[in-house]
Each structure stands twice: as C-alpha cells, then as structure tokens.
N, C-alpha and C positions, 0 to 999 in steps of 0.2 A: 558640280561638286563630286569629289572622288569618294570611293568607298574606303573607309579608314582601316585598311588591313595592316598586318604586321610588316609586310614588305614596304608599303607606302610610308608608314610611320618611321621605319628605320632609315629610309633614304631621304627623308625631309631634312634639308639643311637648316641649321639654326639661323634665326633672323640677324641681320646686321644692326638693326635698331628697333626698339619697341617689341610688340608682340603680334604675331600673325596667327589668325584663327582659321582652322580648316574644319569644315562641317561635313558630317557623314551623309552620303547620298541616300542611305537606306533607313537609318535610325534617326528620326527627327529629334534634334536636341543634343546629339552626341557631337562634341567638338574637341579638337586637339589644339591647345594653345602652344605655340612654338616661340620661345624667347631666345635671347642671345646665348643662354647656357642650359636651358631646360625645355622639356616637352611635357605638357600636363594635360590629362584628360578631365573634361567637365561634362556635366549634363545640364542643359539650360532650356528653360521654357517660360513663356509668358503666362502668368497665372493671375487672374483678377486685375489685369491692367499693369502688372508689375513683372519685371524680368527676374526670375528666380534661377539661381545657379548653385549647383552643389559640386564639390570637388570629388572626383573619383580617385585620382592618384597620378603619380609621375610615371612617365614612360622612360625606360623599359621595365621598371619595377612592376608596373601594371601593364600587362601585355595588351595588344589590340583586342584579342579575343575576350580577355577578362573585362576590358572596358566596355566592349559591346554588350556582353551579357549583363553587366551592371546597369548600363544605360537602358536596356530593355526592361529591367526590373523597375527602374525609376519611372519609365514611361507608363508602365502598368499602374504603379502606385499613384502617380500624379494624375492619371486619367480618372482615378476614383476619388480625387479630391485631396489626397494626402500631401500633394505639393504645396498646399496652402500653409502647411506646418514647416516647410523648409525655408531657411533664411535666404536672403539675397546674398549673392556671392561676395567673397572677401573684397573690400575696397582697395583701390590702388593706394600706394604710399602717399601720393599727392592728396587724395581725398581724405585719407586717415589723418594726415598732417593738418589739413584745414579744420577737420572736426576737433582735433586736439587743441589747436590754437584758438578755436572759438569758445573754449571753456571760460565761463565768467570768472572763475577763481584762478586763472592763469597767474603764475608767480609775478611776472613783471613784463613790461613792454620790451625791456632789454632781453629777457629770455626768449620772447617771441621773435625778435629781430635776429638774435644769434642763431636760433634753431633754423630759421629760414636760410640764413647765409651759409651755414654748415651743410645743409642738405643740397642747396644749389651748387655749392662748390665741390662736395665730395660724393653726393648720392644722386646727382641729376639724372643719370641713366636708369635709376630705379623708380623715379617718381610715377611713371605711367604703368608700372607693374602692379598686379594684384599682390597683396601682402603674402598670400600663400604661394606665390611664385618666387619669393625671395628665400633661398635655402640657407642652411647652416654653412655650407661650403662657400657660398657667396659672401656672407658677412665675415667669415674668417679671412677669406682672400682680400676683401676690401680693407679690413683692419690691418692685415700684414702689409698691404701696399702703402700704408701711411706710417710705416715704422719710423721714418725720419722725423716725424712730428708726433711722438707718442701721446702727448696730452690731447692734441686735436683728434687723433685716432680714437682714443677712449671716449672723449666727449661726444663726438659725432655718432658713434655706434650706441652709446648710452642714450642719446637723444632718440635714436631710432627705436631702441627698446621701449622707451617711455611712450612713444606714439603707438607702437604695436600693442602694449599693454592697455592703453586707453581704448584701442579698437576692440580688444577682447571683451570689453563690457557689453558690446553690441553684437559682435560676430563670433561665431564658433571657430576660434583660432587656437592652434596649439600654443605651447610655451614659446616665447620669442626665440628665434634661431641664434640670438646672441649668447645663449647658454653655452655655445661651443667655443666662444672666444676666450683666449688666455690674455687677460688684460695686461697692458704694459705697466710696469712700475713707474709711478710718478713721484718724484722727490722735489718738493718745493725748495728753491735755493736758500730760502731763509735769510736773505741778505737784508741788512739794515744800513742806514747812513752812518758810517763809523765816524767820519770827520765832518761835523756840521759847519765848521768854518770854511772848509773847501766847498761844501754844498752851497753856502751862502755866496761865495765868490762866483760859482757857476751860475746860480740863479740871477744874481745881479748883472751878469754879462749877457743874459738872453736878449735877443733883439725884439722878441714879441712880448710886450708887457702882459698880455692876456695869459700866455703860457707861464710867465714868471709868477703871476698872481695865483694861477691854478696850483702850481707846485707848493707855494707857500701855504695856501689854504689846505691842501692835502696833508701837509706836515702838521699843521696846528689843529686839525679836526680828526684825522684818522679815517676819513671817509673812504669808501671804495671809489675807484675812478669813475665808474658808471654813475654813481650817485652825485658826484661833483659835476661830471659832464652835463647832466640833465637837470641841474639845479635851476629853478626859476626864481626870479625876484619876489614873486608873490608868496613864496614859501620861506623867505628870509625875514624873520621877525627881529625885534630888538634883542630879545633874550634867548631865542632858539631858532633853529632851522627845522623845517618839516620835510621829510622824505616820504611822499605818498605811497610808494611801493619799493621794497628792497629785495635783495637776493633771497631772503628767507620768507618772502611772500606776505610781509606785513609792513605797515607804515612805521616810521621811526622819527622821534623828535630828539634833537641833540642840543644841549645847552651851549650857547656861544657868548662871548665876552666882547667888550669894547675892542680888544686886540683883533678879533676876527673882522669886525667892521672896518678897522684900519687897514687890514690886509686887503679887503675887498674894495676899498676906496678908489683905486685906479680904474676899475671896470664898472663903477657904479652907473655911469651915464652912457655906456656904450650901446646898450640894447634894452628895450622895454621888457622883454620876456626873459631872455637867457642871461644868467650870470656870467657865463663864459661863452660868448657868441663866436661864431666863425662864419664869415660870409662865403667861404668856399665849400662849406659842408651842406649837403642837401637837407639836413635836419635843422640847420640854423644854429646849432650849438657845436662846440668843439668835440671832435671825436678822435683826433690823431695829433696830440700835442708833440712838440719837439722832443725827441728821445734824449734821455740823459743816461749817465752811468747808472743811476738809481731808478728803478721802475716805480710807477705810481704805487704799487703794493709795498715796495720797500719803505715808502713814506708812511704807510699805515703801520707797518711793523715797527718803524722807528718811534712813532707816536706811542704805541703800546709799550715798547721797551723803556722809553724815557719815563712813562707813567709809573711803571713798576719800580724803576730805580729811584724815583722820587717819593716812593712810599705809598702809592695808591694801591689799594687792595685788588687782587686779581679779579674778583667778582665784579668790582666797580669798573675796572678796565674793560671787562667784557661787556658791561652795559653801555659804556661809551662807544664801543665798537659795534654795538648791535649784534653781538653773538648770542645765540640761543643758549640759555643756561643749561648745565648738565643735570642739575638736580630737579626733582619734581617741585620742590618748594620754589626754586628760582623760576621755573617755567610757569607755574600755575598760581602762585600766591603772592610773591613779592613784586610790587609795581612801584618802584621808587619814583618820587616826583622829580621834575627837572631841577628844582631848587636844591634837592638833596644831592644831585650829581654835580651841581655847579662848582662847589669848592674843589672837587677833584679835577675838573677841567681847568680851574684857575691854577692849581698846583702844576699840572702838565705844561700849560702855556708859560708859566713863570720859569720853569726849569728849561724849557726849550729856548726861551729868550736869553737866559743866562749863558747857555751853551753856544748861542749864536753871537755872543758879544754884548749881551745886556740889552738887546732890543727884541721886540716881538715881530720880527720880519726877516 
C-alpha cells in the first residue's frame, strides 16, 4: 500500500469503470476512492463487527495533508469508542434503490418496474457508486445528455432524487444533487381523437383483435394504459372493474355497463388470468400494442372531453378518471358510491356510441 501523499493523489488516473480504493500505508483506515470523475477521501474501520465509514471530502478540495490530519483525528476518537456513534458509509445507488423499492407502501408494481428500467437504461454506470460519490455536476451532465428526450430525462433524475431522499431517512446525506438541475419544460400534446369515425375505421382494420379490443376499451373507460394492460379477469365484475393499485397509490373501482362487457367479448376466452394477453410478452399481458395515430392517453383525454361535452360535471369526470380531487372536501369527505357514478358512465358511453355511428364499439 502506498502513502497517500499530495503527489500520489494528484497523479492517480480516474478509473475506467467502477471505483478503485487506495489505502494509506501509515494511517490505518484512510482510503481514497477513485471513480470515473472524482476522487474522495474516507476514513473506514470495523467497529463491533460492522464496517463504519465516514466521508472526509473530495480531492483536491480536501488536500492529502488535510485528509491525513482528519483521519488521525477519527482514529483517536474511534479508538476511544466514539466510532460506535458514526453511521455506516453512504449506500451505493443500487443498494439505496433496492431499499426504496422494498417499501411496503410503494405506489405500484408499474412504478417499481419503470424505475428499474430507467436506472438500468440511463444510470447503469452509477449503480455501484456510493451516493455521496454522485455529484451535482454529474447529475447535471447526465440530465443534459438526455436532452433529446426531455420527459425521460426529467423522470429519470426525479426518480434518482426520490431514491436519494428515501436514503436520507437512514443516512447522513446532504440535499440531493438534483437541486442543481434546470428541468426541461414538458408540454403534454393534449391531443384527443377529433374524428371518431376515422378512429373506428382504423380500429376495425387492425389485424390483431386483442389490440382492437384494447383500444375500444380504453376509449369507453378512460383508463390509463398501464391499468388496462395489467387488468385481470378476477377484477372484472358484472357492474364494475377493480384496479388494486393505481398511479396515485390507491385502489380504484370503476362502474361498467353491458356495453363494456360487449367490448370485452372477443377476448373473454383467450386467457384465464389476463384480459389482454400477449404470448410474446414476458409478463404474459400486453405491453406494447400496435401504435396508432392516437396514443393510449389520447383515448383517455377523449373520454374526458366527450363526458364534459355531454354534460357530465367536471368533478364527476375526475372521479371516473380516478383523479385526486383538488378540494379538501373532495379528498377527505366525499366518497360517492359506484351506483351514483353509473348514470354518468351511461351518459358518456351513449354519447360515444352516437358519435361512432350509433353503436358502442
């Protein structure tokens, strides 16, 4: 092991992958972590059968001499038992992510899957890094590098911020480095299906009947695509469908009509579990239906728009869409029964049917 002098630290090349640890030959416990972009001083020691690590600071902001003096101070303090009060070093992003995803109140399985996918796709080289090795400049650079997909950039780094803030509950971490990011402006396209007659011609021409049924179901329910993709037959009742976990972290029941059962009739006997099965998907259910001119969310917007134009009150439209009410009364006090919402669903389906040529399909 070398002596970690100023000359040695300055000449150390950054690692090509992962983190390389250099231990000091004289001060037991002083270590320099060298990553792809940074060099960081730590003091580390086994106390009571557990590895304890405390951050000293980044090089060259903290010189080798300052790091050595700080490490000597820790060695003296920890030798008197004070090390038992020092926390374990910051977890890696991978460990922090797993701890976050293990939360019993995690919003949904879709959230868990999406976060894993985004981290694996965009932050894979960070997963083995301790959180305190990930700097403001790193997150800003990563965010900027994803400028061609601003929504993905924002969502990925906001997921990172969520994992970081969850780790702060246990570890002594500073504010998330994402505070330095200037978030990209995101403007939803707001598109709806303007010509429902054209939509019907396109849907009727689809080769895959499962995809056709899916899009009809989305239009007549206003469900989010993830809620429809993962819908199970066990949650389809005669008068309602049950969504166990939704985007806002709670279950949801939506009243349905005979018209909805007629829409689902072509897929009724295709699979025991999934309403919209896909033999090619590893999940067993559809995840990537044939793309149309209109996105799945455009179907949801169209449902809401038609409902408003048919005279359904905005508050009721929000209930059918499972939006969180803005008012305290709406959030905490009013819990309308499904039967109270059913007439509004009937109004929407009737209006859609007329616009499609007098049929509910």
